[in-house]
C-alpha positions in Angstrom: 27.6 44.1 160.4 30.1 44.7 163.2 33.0 45.0 160.8 31.1 47.5 158.8 30.2 49.5 161.9 33.9 49.6 163.0 34.9 50.6 159.5 32.4 53.4 159.5 33.4 54.7 163.0 37.1 54.6 161.9 36.2 56.5 158.7 34.3 59.2 160.7 36.6 59.7 163.7 40.1 58.7 162.6 40.8 58.5 158.9 39.9 60.4 156.8 37.6 61.7 159.5 37.9 64.1 162.3 41.4 63.4 163.5 42.9 63.4 160.0 40.8 66.5 159.2 42.0 68.3 162.4 45.7 67.6 161.6 45.2 68.6 158.0 43.4 71.8 158.8 46.1 72.9 161.2 48.8 72.0 158.7 46.9 74.0 156.1 46.8 77.0 158.4 50.6 76.8 158.9 51.2 76.6 155.2 49.0 79.6 154.6 50.5 81.7 157.3 54.1 80.7 156.5 53.8 81.4 152.8 52.0 84.6 153.5 54.8 85.7 155.8 57.6 84.6 153.4 56.0 86.6 150.5 56.2 89.6 152.8 59.8 88.9 153.6 59.0 87.9 157.2 60.1 84.7 158.9 56.6 83.4 159.7 55.4 81.1 162.5 57.0 77.7 163.5 55.3 74.6 162.3 53.5 74.0 165.7 52.1 77.5 166.0 48.5 76.7 164.8 48.3 73.9 167.3 49.7 76.1 170.1 47.2 78.8 169.3 44.4 76.3 169.5 45.5 75.0 172.8 46.0 78.5 174.2 42.4 79.6 173.2 40.9 76.4 174.6 42.6 77.1 177.9 41.4 80.7 178.2 38.4 82.0 180.2 35.1 81.9 178.5 33.3 85.2 178.6 29.7 85.6 177.4 28.2 89.1 176.9 25.5 90.0 179.3 22.9 90.7 176.6 23.7 87.8 174.4 21.5 84.8 174.0 23.7 82.4 176.0 22.5 79.1 174.5 22.7 80.1 170.9 25.9 82.0 171.5 27.6 78.8 172.8 26.0 76.5 170.3 26.8 78.2 167.0 30.6 77.6 167.1 30.0 73.9 167.6 27.5 73.9 164.8 30.0 75.6 162.5 32.7 72.9 163.2 30.2 70.1 162.8 28.9 71.4 159.4 32.4 72.0 158.0 33.6 68.5 159.1 30.4 66.8 157.9 30.8 68.2 154.4 34.3 66.7 154.2 33.0 63.2 154.9 30.9 63.3 151.7 33.8 64.3 149.5 36.0 61.6 147.8 39.6 61.6 148.9 41.5 58.9 147.1 38.7 56.8 145.6 35.9 58.0 143.3 33.3 57.2 146.1 33.2 58.5 149.6 31.8 56.1 152.3 28.5 58.1 152.3 28.1 58.6 148.6 24.6 59.2 147.2 23.0 60.8 144.1 23.4 64.5 144.1 26.0 64.6 146.8 27.8 67.6 145.2 24.7 69.7 145.7 24.4 68.5 149.3 28.1 69.3 150.1 27.7 72.8 148.6 24.8 73.6 150.8 26.3 72.0 153.9 29.3 74.3 153.4 26.9 77.3 153.6 26.0 76.5 157.2 29.3 77.6 158.8 28.9 81.0 157.1 25.4 81.3 158.4 26.6 80.5 161.9 29.2 83.3 161.7 26.4 85.8 160.9 24.1 84.4 163.6 26.9 84.5 166.1 27.4 88.2 165.4 23.7 88.9 165.6 23.1 87.1 168.9 26.2 88.7 170.5 24.2 92.0 170.7 27.3 94.0 170.0 27.4 96.9 167.5 30.7 95.7 166.0 29.3 92.1 165.8 26.1 93.3 164.2 28.0 95.2 161.5 30.2 92.1 160.9 27.1 89.9 160.7 25.5 92.2 158.1 28.7 92.1 156.0 28.9 88.3 156.3 25.4 87.9 154.8 26.0 90.6 152.2 29.0 88.7 151.0 27.2 85.4 151.1 24.5 86.7 148.7 27.3 87.9 146.4 29.7 85.0 146.0 27.3 82.1 146.6 25.5 82.3 143.2 28.7 82.2 141.0 30.2 79.6 143.2 27.2 77.3 142.9 27.1 77.7 139.1 30.8 77.1 138.8 30.8 74.0 141.0 27.7 72.5 139.2 29.0 73.3 135.6 31.3 70.2 135.3 28.3 68.0 136.3 26.3 69.3 133.4 28.9 67.9 131.0 29.1 64.7 132.9 25.3 64.4 133.2 25.4 64.0 136.9 25.9 66.0 140.1 27.3 63.0 142.0 31.0 62.9 142.8 31.6 59.4 141.8 29.9 59.8 138.4 31.6 63.1 137.6 35.0 61.6 138.5 34.3 58.5 136.4 33.2 60.6 133.4 36.2 62.8 133.3 38.6 59.9 134.0 37.1 58.1 130.9 37.5 61.2 128.7 41.2 62.1 129.3 41.9 65.8 129.4 38.3 66.9 128.9 38.3 68.3 132.4 40.4 71.2 131.1 37.3 72.7 129.5 36.2 73.7 133.1 39.2 76.0 133.6 36.9 79.1 133.6 34.7 77.5 136.3 37.8 76.6 138.3 39.0 80.2 138.3 35.6 81.4 139.4 35.3 78.8 142.1 38.7 79.7 143.6 37.9 83.4 143.7 34.5 82.8 145.2 36.0 80.5 147.8 38.4 83.3 148.7 35.3 85.3 149.6 33.6 82.4 151.3 36.6 82.0 153.6 36.7 85.8 154.2 40.4 86.0 153.1 41.9 89.2 151.7 40.8 90.9 149.5 37.4 89.8 150.8 38.0 89.9 154.5 35.5 92.8 154.8 33.3 91.1 157.6 36.2 91.0 160.1 38.3 94.0 159.1 40.2 94.7 162.3 40.9 98.4 161.4 37.2 99.1 160.9 35.1 96.8 163.1 37.6 95.1 165.5 36.9 91.5 164.7 33.5 91.6 163.0 31.0 88.9 163.9 33.6 87.3 166.2 34.3 90.4 168.3 32.6 89.1 171.4 33.8 85.6 171.2 36.7 84.5 173.4 38.4 81.4 174.6 37.1 78.0 173.5 34.2 79.4 171.5 36.5 81.5 169.4 38.8 78.5 169.0 35.9 76.5 167.6 35.1 79.3 165.1 38.7 79.4 164.0 38.9 75.7 163.7 35.6 75.7 161.7 37.2 78.2 159.3 40.3 76.0 158.9 38.2 72.9 158.3 36.0 74.8 155.9 39.2 75.7 154.0 40.1 72.0 153.6 36.5 71.0 152.7 36.2 73.7 150.1 39.6 72.8 148.6 38.6 69.1 148.5 35.4 70.0 146.8 37.2 72.0 144.1 39.8 69.3 143.6 37.1 66.6 143.2 35.0 68.5 140.8 37.6 70.4 138.7 40.7 68.1 139.1 39.2 64.6 138.9 42.3 62.6 138.6 44.3 60.4 141.0 41.3 58.5 142.3 42.0 55.1 140.9 45.4 54.6 142.5 46.4 52.6 145.6 45.7 54.2 148.9 49.0 55.9 149.6 49.4 57.2 146.0 45.9 58.4 145.9 46.3 60.1 149.2 49.4 61.9 148.1 47.7 63.2 144.9 44.8 64.4 147.0 47.0 66.2 149.4 49.0 67.7 146.5 45.8 69.1 144.9 44.5 70.5 148.2 47.9 72.1 149.0 48.0 73.7 145.5 44.6 75.3 146.1 45.7 76.5 149.5 48.8 78.0 148.0 46.8 79.8 145.4 44.5 81.2 148.1 47.5 82.4 150.1 49.0 84.1 147.0 45.7 85.8 146.4 45.5 87.3 149.9 49.2 88.4 149.6 49.0 90.4 146.3 45.7 92.1 146.8 44.4 94.7 149.3 41.0 94.7 151.0 38.2 96.1 148.9 35.0 97.8 149.9 31.7 95.9 150.3 30.1 97.6 147.3 33.2 96.7 145.2 32.8 93.1 146.4 29.2 92.9 145.4 29.8 94.6 142.0 32.7 92.3 141.3 30.7 89.1 142.0 27.7 90.1 140.0 29.4 91.9 137.1 32.3 89.5 136.5 32.2 86.2 138.4 28.5 85.4 137.6 28.8 86.0 133.8 32.0 83.9 133.7 30.2 81.1 135.6 27.3 81.4 133.1 29.8 81.2 130.3 31.2 77.9 131.7 27.7 76.5 131.9 27.0 77.5 128.3 30.3 75.9 127.1 29.5 72.6 128.9 25.9 72.5 127.5 27.3 72.9 124.0 30.0 70.3 124.5 27.6 67.9 126.0 25.9 67.2 122.6 29.4 66.7 121.0 30.6 64.3 123.8 27.5 62.1 123.3 
């Protein structure tokens, strides 16, 4: 019992828990910013810049707007970090099962990853600032646009596998060789939708500096803003890990260090694709974002579901 408790605490707080996730999220931010800069023929930041920025923000003065709900204003950034980190603990890293595996954990992780986005909107709303309110409205508008195709795309591989549990989906595709390639349409939809979920260009409409200063985060400063930025970085890793587990279910039956290297390679590949996406596209309008999600992403996600339903009878 004591050994299991120590193992659980190590898993949660050290590896692959909070400490590992913190380092990985800052490393992912560096890769994203460095690659983004190099593709624009700039030098980019040094490797320690994300950590330095986090320390700088944590050391700055905390200013709370006079009309803001102080308790909720201070609680929401912590809730965002907690939700993003919790989602990661349920996603397999190098073995088919996470420590907290259960039936339907893919659905649970998907909904847990929705919580940080809701905290961004609520943070803007309870800031009682005009810019923050506009940003919060845009956050929710985007949420209702990309969330449906993202959900359908993530759940589509589970239809073919006959389960929405990570371990069973991974085991199914591991036993059927290259069958996971039939989910390529869903993979493309998921990556584009995650780009909107993370509010990266061209879907950075909620925090467009040239229009609404900083969007929902306009009134946040110091440590609270640092927590929101950290939550966004952790959410990036969790979303990339979710995509890799569902759409790239290989490398989970290796020894620890080999499986970990494969996991990091898959997460890095997804982060690079996201960085390339925000480099080659320009910001679009909110109405264009909504139209794109419902006119293109959703039908393609439905097509992936239809393909998997048809193939399910053949695989049996």
